[in-house]
N, C-alpha and C positions, 0 to 999 in steps of 0.2 A: 655394591653398585654405586658408581660415581655419577653424580648429577651435574649437569651444566645448564646454564640458562640460554634460551634462544628466543628470538622475536619472531612471531608468526607473521604470515603475509598480511593479516588484518591489523597488525600493530600492537598486539598484546604480547605478554611475555610468559614463558612457561619453562619449568625445569624438566629436562629429559635425560634419559640414560645416555651417558657419554658414548657408549658403543653404537647407539642408534642415530648419532648426529648425521651421518651420511644420508640415511633414509629421509630424515627431516629436511636436509638441505635440498634434496631432490624435489621436494614439494614446495620449495621457496622459503623455508625457514632460514634464519641467519643467527649465528652465534652472537651473543651480546658483545663479546670481545672483538668480533669482526665487523661490527657496525662502523660505518665511516666516521661517525662522530666520536667513537671511543678508540679508534685505532691509534696506537702509540701511547695510550694511557694505561693505567693499571686497573681500569674498571672491569669487573667480572660479573656484576649483577645490577639490574635496574629494579628499584623497589617501588611499591605502590604509593609511598608517601613522597614520590618525586626526588628521592635521594638515590645515590648509587653506592654499592659496596665495592671497595677496592680489594686488590689481591692480598693486602696485609690485614684485611678485616675491618679497616676504618671505613667511615662513610662520609659523604659530602653531598651537597646539593647538586642535582644532576646537571643543571645548566652551567655550573662552574667547572664540572669535571670534563666537559667535552673539549676536544683538542683545538677548537677555534675560539675558545672563550678568552676575552681580554677584559681587564679591569676598566671600568669607566675612567676616562681621562680627567674628569672633573671639570670645574668651571673654566671657560675660556672667554676671550673677548674683553671688553672694557666696561667698567662701571664708573660713570662720571657723575658725581653728585655735586652740585653747586649750591650756593646759598639761595639761589632762585631756582627751585625745582622745575618750574615750568620752562625755563630756558636750557636746562641741562640735558645732555644727551646720555641716556642711560640704556645700555644694552648688555645682555648677558646670555650666553649660550652654553649649553653643556653637551659635550660629545660623548655619548654613552657607548657608541660603537655598534655597527650592524652585526658584527660577529657575536657580540653578547646577546643582542636581540634574537638572533637566530638560535642561540643556545637556549634561551628562555622559551622560545616558541617550541622547540623540539622537546624540551623537558616538560612543558605544561600542556601543550596542544599537539601532541604527537599524531593525533588522528586527523589534523588539518591536512588538506592537500598541499603540495609543495608551493603552489602559487600563493596560497593564503599564509603559509608560514613565512614566505618572503615578505608579504605585505605587512604582517605583524612585526617582523624584525625591523623593517624600515620605520614603522611608527614607534617602536620601543626605543630605537636609536635616538629619537628626538625628544622622548619624554623620560625614559628610565623608569616608568611606572607601568606595571603590567595591566592594571585595570584601565588606565587611560589609553594605553596602546590598543587594548582590545576594543574599547569603545570607538576609537578612531577606525580600527579595522572593520568594524561592523557597518561603517558608513561607506565602505568602498564597493565598487562593482564586483570585485573578485569575491567578496563575502556574500553579496546578494546572489551571485551566480551559484554559490554552493549552499548557502543557508538562508536564502531570502524567504523561504517558507516558514521560518521561525518568527517572522514579523506579523503581528495581528493586522489583517487588512483594514480593520476599522479604526482601532486606537493607535496602531503603529508601534505598540509595545512588543517586547520580546516575550513570546509565549513560553519559552523555556531555553535553557542554555544549550549550546552545541553538544556538550557531553551528554546531557539528558536526552537529546534527540537521537543521538547515536545509540543510547541504551534502549530507547523505545523501539527503534528500528530492529535492534537485535531481538527484542521480545516478539515483535511482529513476525520476524523470520522463524523464530522458534515455534510459534503457533502454526505456521505453514508446514514446518517439518513434522509436526505431530500428526498431520493429515497426509503425510507422504508427498507434499508439494515441495519441490526443490526451488529455492529462492533464485530469482534472476533479476536483472536490472529492470525488467518490465514492471516489477512491483514497486519500484522506488517512488514513482510519482504518486501512486496510491498512498504509500506510507507517509510521504511528505504532506499530502492533503489531510490525512487523518491527524497528523501532529498539529497542523494549523487549526483544525477544527476541534482540537482537544480530546481526541479519541484515545482513551487510555488502553494500554496493552490488554487489560482484562476485558474491556468492552469489545475489542477486536476479536479476542478469543471467543466471546459469546456469539458475535456475529457469524464467524466462520462455522461454529457449531450449529447455529440456526440454519444456515445454508445447507450444511451437510444433512441435518435431520429432515429438512423440508424437501430436499431434492433427491438425495442419494437413497436414503432409507425408504422414503415415502412412495415414489413412483419410479420403478425400474426402467420404464419406457423412456424416461428422460435421456438416458444414455444414447438411445437410438436417435432421438430427436436432436440432441446436441450435435451428434455426428453429422446429421443431415443439414442442420442449420449452418454449421461452421466448417463443414467439409473435412472433419477430422475422422480418419479411419481408426478402427480398433480403439474407440474412445474408452477411457478408464474413469473410475471415480475421481482420481486425482486430477485428470485433465478437465473434467467437468467443474470441479471446485476451482481450479486455477483460472478457468475461463470466467466463471461467475464473479470472481473477485479481481478481475483484470483491472489494472489502473485506469483504463479509459472508461470504465463503468462507474458512475457516481452511485452513492448509496441508494438514492431514489430509483434510478434506472435499474440498479441491481435487483431491487425488490420486484420491480415490474417484470424484469427478465425472468425471474423465478416464476412469477404468476403466469406469464405467458406460456412458459414451458409446461407448467402444471396443467393448464387448460389443454394444451396440445397433447399431453400424455393421456388425458381422459379420452380425447378423440381417438388416439391410436389404440387405446385399450378396447374401445368399442368397434375397432376395425375401420375407422375413417382416416383419410389422408390428413397430413398436417402441413399447413403453410404458415410460416412464422409471421410474415407481414400481415396476412389476413387475420390471424389469431390475435396479434398485437393490437390491431385496430378494434377488434371485438372487445378486448379487455379494456381498452380506453373508453369504450362506450358503455361499460358497466357489466360486461360479461365475465363473471367470475368462475372459480372452480366448481362451486356448488351448482351453479346454473349448468355448467358443462356436463357434470355428472348426470343430472336429470335429463338434459336434452339428448346427449349422445346415447344414454342408456336405453331410451325409448325410440330413438330415431329410426333404427332399422325396421322395426315393426311397422311404423307409420309409413316409411318410404316403400315398403313392400306392398302395403295396401294402396298406396297412392298410384302405383304402377297400373292397378286395375282400372283406374279412372283416367289415367294418362294426362294429368294436368302439367306435366313437365317440371315438377318441383324436385329439388335436390337438397342436400344438407345445408347449402348456403342459404336457402330460403328459411329453413328452421332457425339458423343462426341469426339471420336478420330479424326474424320475428321476435327472437329472444331479447333483442336490444331495442325493441319498440318501433321498428320500421313498419309503418301502417300498411303499406302495400303488401309487404310480406305477411303480416299478420292476417290480412284479409284473405290472401291466397291460401294460407294454411287453414284458416277457419272453413273456407269453402270446400277445400279438399277433404277436411275432416267430416263435414256434413255429408258430402257425396259418398264417401267411403262408408259412412254409417248407414246410409240409405241402401247401399248395395250389398251389405253383408252384416253379420252380427258383430263385426269388429266395432269397438267403441274407442274412439281416440279423442282426447280432450286436452285442453291446455290448462296447466296449473299456473294461475296468474299471481304475480306479485306486483300490486299496483296495476298498471296498464301494460305490463310486459309479460310475455310468455316465458316461463322459466323452466318448463319441463313438459313431458308428455306422459300420460297414463293409459293403461289398457284395462279392459274388464270383459 
């Protein structure tokens, strides 16, 4: 089996069976020998150390092998030094060539978008030093548009290199794929924010696992609630996960979203309707999942007895009493006492501080 090298749509290189080249080309892969920068040269392979292998087996630095490479023209201009240095006119410029800068950019920063490669090439043409050209490029608007998230918002320092950021994004995408979530550009903003905040790929993996364990495995009713809240029919575990780690949901909001859905799941499990906005307001007032389990678990019995005295109370009154609404607490207490007086039913509130957190029967 003869192997040939091809470049993937993502910019990496891979050896493939020569007989399958057509199939890969249909998916956007390109033979290394057919790449525009190597056409007309003897290059057959691009190597990880940024060199290329020629058809005769020799190797060379990649940026020198491309077909638009030109040797730096060297110093030009004038150097005028007189006995009085302060009066002398000294000027020196070096023309390194845009083509060479382009070759360096493609060989070293092949993952850069074209506009950024162009910007780097222009800067390299004036300096001839890769590090300096890169530093200059990082000050441009083009770089900020593509990699501005790599700048620490407080110190202004670079949180990591562009290549490291691309590697982190690849790891994040791999985590998504492990849970059956297909990557899309909608995750890009989330990934960039995590890089800015120093979230390592390992930490992201733990976060997704936590979401999965908390929502998918724990309360099956969340699937129905998520479908109702976001209007997604035939919701799957993967859709739920993708929604909960949507780039528009910051970490703190994400946790609250989960908590709200968990509270709603307890309501649904007990046979009550779920309204996201109302439940979210309750959560913000201190209504947690444990409270929900106790309240909804005993609510139907209480409300059935309440109908006999017809005070007009419903589940919302119990919810309000649970977060310390004094008017609701008073109404629930009166209903409890009247129901007790009319039957052998005993209903009471289990208090935590001055809040009703559940109902008991005996």
